[in-house]
N, C-alpha and C positions, 0 to 999 in steps of 0.2 A: 503493499499499499504506499509506503514511503517513496518507492521508486516511481510509481504512477503519479504521485503528486508533485514530483520534481518538475518544475516548469521548463527547465532546459531539455530534459529528456523528452517531454511532450512536444516542445517545438521541433526537436529533431525528427521525431516520428511523423509529425504533421507535415514537415517539409518534404520528408521522403515519400510520403503518400501522394502529396500534391504533385511532386516531380513525376511520379509514375503516371499519374492521370494526364498531365499536360503532354508527356511524351506520346501518349496513345490517342489523344484528341487533337488533331491539327487546328491551328488558329483559323478562324473563319475569315475568308477574303471575299469581298463583295463580288457578285456575278459580273458587274460591269468591268472590274479591274481584272478578274480572273480571265475574261475573254480577250483582254488587251494584249496584243503582241508587241514586242520591242520594235523600235524603229529599224527597218531593214538596212538602211544606209549606215546607221550607227553600228548595227550588229556586224555587218560585213567589214567595216572599217576596223572595228575592235578586234575581230578575229584575225585580220591581216597584221595589226599591230602586235598582237600576242606572238604571231610566227616571227615577226621581226625581232622581238625581244629574245626569242628563243634561238636567234642566230641565223634565221633564214633571210635571204635577200629578196624580200617581196616588194613589188612595185604596187603602190596603192593608188587605184584610179576609181575609188568608190565614193569618196566624200566630195561634197561641194564646198571645198575649202581652198580659197585662193592661196597660192604659194608665194605671194608678195608680202611685204611688210608695210604697215601704215607709214604715212609721210613723217618726216622728222618733226614737223610742226605738231602733228597729232600726238606723237609720243612725248614731245616736250610738255604739251598741255596736260597729259596724264600725269607726268612727273610733278608738275606744279600743283595739280590738284592734291596729289598724294601727300606732298610736303607742306603745302600752305593752305589748302582748302578745308572747309568744316568737316567735322566728322559726325555731325548729328543727322538725324532723320531729315529728309526733305519732303517737298510736296508729293503726294501720290503720283500725280500726273507727270512729274518731272519739274526741274527748275524752270521758272518763267523765262529766263534768258535763253535757255536751250529750246524751249517750245516756240519762242518768238523767232529764233533763227530757223526752226523747222518750218514755221508758217512761211517765211520769206523763201526758203528753199523749195517748197512745194509750188509756190507761185512761179518761181524762176525756172524750174525744170518741167513742171506739168501744166502751168497755167491754172492750177487749183487754188482757188481763193477761200481760205478758212481763217478763223481766228484762234487764239491760244486756248479758248475753251472747247475747241473742236479737234484738239490733238492730245495724244497721250503717249508718253515713252514707256517702254517695257523692256523686259529682259529678253531681248531678241525678238525677231519677227514671228517666231513660232508662238511665243506667248501672246503677242498682239492678235494673231489669228484665232487662238483659243478664246481670248477675252471677247473678241467680236462675236464669235459663235455662241459663247455662253450667255451673252446679253440678248441673243436673238432666238435661240432654238428652245422649244419645249419638247418633252418626250413625244414622239410620234410625228413631229414636223418632218417634211421631206426636204432634202438638200440635194440639188443637182451637182454632180461632180463629173466634169469632162475627163475622159481617160485618153491617153496616159495622164496620170496624176501624181503629185507628190505624195509620198507615203502617209504623211500625217493628216492629209485632208480627211480621208475616210475614217481613220482612227479617232480623230477629235470628234467628228460628228457622232460616231457611234458611242463614244464615251459620254456624250451629253444626252444619249437617248434618242438622237435623231435617226432618220431613215435615209440612207444613202441611195440616191438614184443615179447610177452610172450612165453616162452618155458616151459612147465610144467614138472617138475621132479617128477616121480611117487614114492610113498612110497615103492613100490615093488623093486625099484632100490635104496633104501636107500636115497631118496630125492635128487638124483644126476641126472642131465641131461646127456644124452648119446652123444657121438660124432656124431652118425647118426642124432639125433634130431637137433644138431647145424647146421650140414651140410644142412639139409632140410630147416632150418630157414633163411639161407643166401640168400639174393637177391642182385641185382645190387645196391639198395639203402642202403644196410647195412653199417653203419659207424663204429660201435663198438659193443662189447659185455661188459656187466658189470658182472664181475666174482667175487664171494664172497666165500672165503675159509679160515677157516671154516665158515659155513653158519649161518646167523641170518635170520630166526628164527628156523631153524630145527636142527642146530648142525651137519648137514652133513659135511663130510670131504672128499675132493678129494685127493686120494693118489698121489704119484709122477707119477705113470703110467697114472692115470686118467688125470692129468694136462698136461702131454706130448701130449696125444692124442688130447685133446681139443685145446691146443695151436697150434699144427701143422695144424689142420683144419683152425683155424682162420688166421694164417700167410699165409697159402696157398691161401687164398682168399683176402689177404690184409686187413683183418678186424682188427681194433685196439682193444686193450684189456685194459679196466680200471679195475684193479684188487684190490678189496677191501680186505686188509689183516690185518684188525684191530685186529683179533683174532688169529693171526698166532702163538702166544706163548702159547695159551690155547688149546692143543691137548691132548687127552686121549689115542688114539690108531690109527692105520693106517699107521704108519711109518713116516719117516722124512718129514718135510715140504718142498714143492718145489713151488717157485713162477714162474709164466708164464715168467716173465722177464729174467729168467736165463736158459730157456729151449734151446735157440739157439740165435745166433747173430740177426737173422731176428726177433725173438720175442722181443728181447731187444729194437729194433727200433720201435716196434709197441705197447709196453706195458707201461702204467703209473701205478705205485704202490701207492695205497692210504694206509696210516698207521696212527697211532696215539698212544697216551700214556694213554688215559682214561681207557682202559680195562687192558692193561698189567701192568700198574703202579698205578692204582686206583686213577686217578686224572681227573675225568670227568668234574668237575665244573671249572677247570682251563683253559679249551679249548685250546689244543694244538695238532696239527696233522701235517702231512706232505705229500707231493707228490714227487715221484721220477720217472724220465723217460727221454726220449730223450731230448737233449738240446733245439731244436727248440720248442718243445711242452712246456717245463718248461718256456721258455723265453716268450712265449705268455701268459702263466698262470700268470707269474710275472707282466706283463703289466696290465693284467685284475685285479689282486689283488691290485695293486698299485692305480687303480682308484676306486676300490670298498671299501676295508677296510684297505689297507696298511698292516703293518707287524702285527703279533700277539703280545700279551702283553709280555713285557720284563720279568715280573715275571714268566709267564708260560714257556718262553724259558729257563729261569734259572732252573726251575723244570725239564724240559725235559733233559737238559744238565747233571744234577746230577743223573737223573734216568738212562741214557744210560751209564754213566761212573762209576756208583756206584755198590754196591753189587747186583748181579743178583739172590741171593738166595731167595730174597722176592718174585720174580716172580714164582719160582718153588713151594714155599710154598702156594702161592694162587692157583696155578694150582692143587695141591694136595687136597686142601680144596674144590675147585669146583668139583673135581672128587668124593670126599666123598659125597657131597651133591647130585650130579647126581645119584650115586648109591642108595642113600637113597630114592629119589623120584621114581626111577624106581621100586623099590620093593613096596613102599607104594601105589603108583597109581594103581599098578596091582591088589591090593585088594579092589578098590572102583568100585562098579557096575556102568556100563554106561561109564566108562573111559578106554582108552587103550593107549599104547605107542607102535606104530608099529616099530618105528625106534629109537633105543637108540642113543642119540647124541654122536658123537666122538670128538667133539670140542666145543668151545665157552662155554656159560653157559645158553643155553636155551634148552627146549625140546617142541615138538609139541605133545599135548595130543588129541587124537581122542575123540570126544564127540557125535558121531552119536547117541548113546544109550540115551543121555540126550536130545538131540533135539527131539527124538521120544517120550520121556516120558513127556516132559514139555508141557502143554496145550498152544497152539498158537505159540510155538517156531518154527521159520522158518530156523534158522541158528546159527552160532557161536556168533553172536552179542547178540542175545536173551539169549543164555546160559551164556555169559559173564556178562550181565546185571543182570540176575537172581542170579548168584553166588556173585555178589557185594552186592546185596540187602539182600540175605538169609544168606550167609556165611560170608559176610563182607571180601571177598578176591578179590582183583583186578587182573584180567588176561586180556590179549589183545585177541580179537577174531581173529581167523586165516584168516577170509576173507580179513583183512586188509593187509595180507602178500601174498595174492593169494593162501591161503590154507583153503578154506571153509570146515567146518566140524571138525576143530581143534581149540584149544586154545593154545596160547604161554605161557609157564611158564618160568619166569626168576629165576634162582637159584643163582643170585647175591644178595642173602639175607642170614641172619643168619640162622643157623641150627634150632634155637628155633622158628624163624618165619615160616620156612618150616614145621616143625613139627605141629605147630599150624594151619597152613593153610590147611594141609592135613586132620587133625582131623575135622576142620570145614566143609570142603567140603564133607567129608565121611558122616557126620551127616546130612547135608543138603540133599544129594543125597538119603540117606536111608529113609528119610521121604517121598520120592516119591514112596516107595515100590519096588524099584529095587533090 
């Protein structure tokens, strides 16, 4: 009886029993998160990085990560902010000075006229996209997503309880959806369309006329537009850029523009993006962000401010280099058996490579995932399978990599493919 009354002994027995129970009953995870897959681009990049750390010479062409460094002025601004700037919390939507610079930047680059209450800075464009959708979608609402699409589009809609309505853009139409396709996809439950121009992963570019036609169909149906424009400064051909938000006053009231600085100014690791749109929409987004993450890093905001107000020649220099790399790949890939590029990209820094010939040639290969795995193992080149973007039969190649890496990757792929006897 004395032993049983000893509190230390009782605590030990209780802890032991509780541990046994917990080991047998797994923690409950919500159905919504249980069904969520990791980002395919991130997963393939991390897999390749692990192989590199293990000593393998892997060339990674999976991530959309420019291999340039931000300008000296941008880096100096971050340094000053770190050494001299305040370390307290700031406004949820971002510092007023940075938002004012963003307002001026949007008018200068897009002709989009907004005020500081119509913009919010976020931890990258991905968060801006999620914020926009979270303020818009209720469970059961339908969202039109043109395919090929960026992997997070469908994942975010599903995470919010929305219903994804895929509209497939055919390669015969330059990987662009037609106005007729959008019109047919609209239903009474349609809440919005996610529009991405230029497109990741295809590099397809919607001209000003294309944008007007698609926008007019959406506004006529009262369908909101979440316009992902992170590659708007990386265009090779097709004419001046047009955002749906400036097509008409009606479109401006229904459009939220998602943008960022990762691609244009080569600062992906600093995580700074923005959302611009109608004030009621941005107000709700600000409330949501205030509860979720609050404002983005002050250091990243300093970088964005310096980038927007500094010398823009660096942007043009990067664009020219991406164009040079694109042209190299188009010519080089055309000479590799089993591979083809049906649609030369007109923007961004990706291209979709058709691999139907490789799928047929590889034993037991059933699709682009098998081809991607084979190339990683045999050629030590990391590419993302098109199935992850709604483009089965293709691989996405990111040419946000050095010309040296691109040349080595092409040579390795060519050698591996020719061993198949193609």
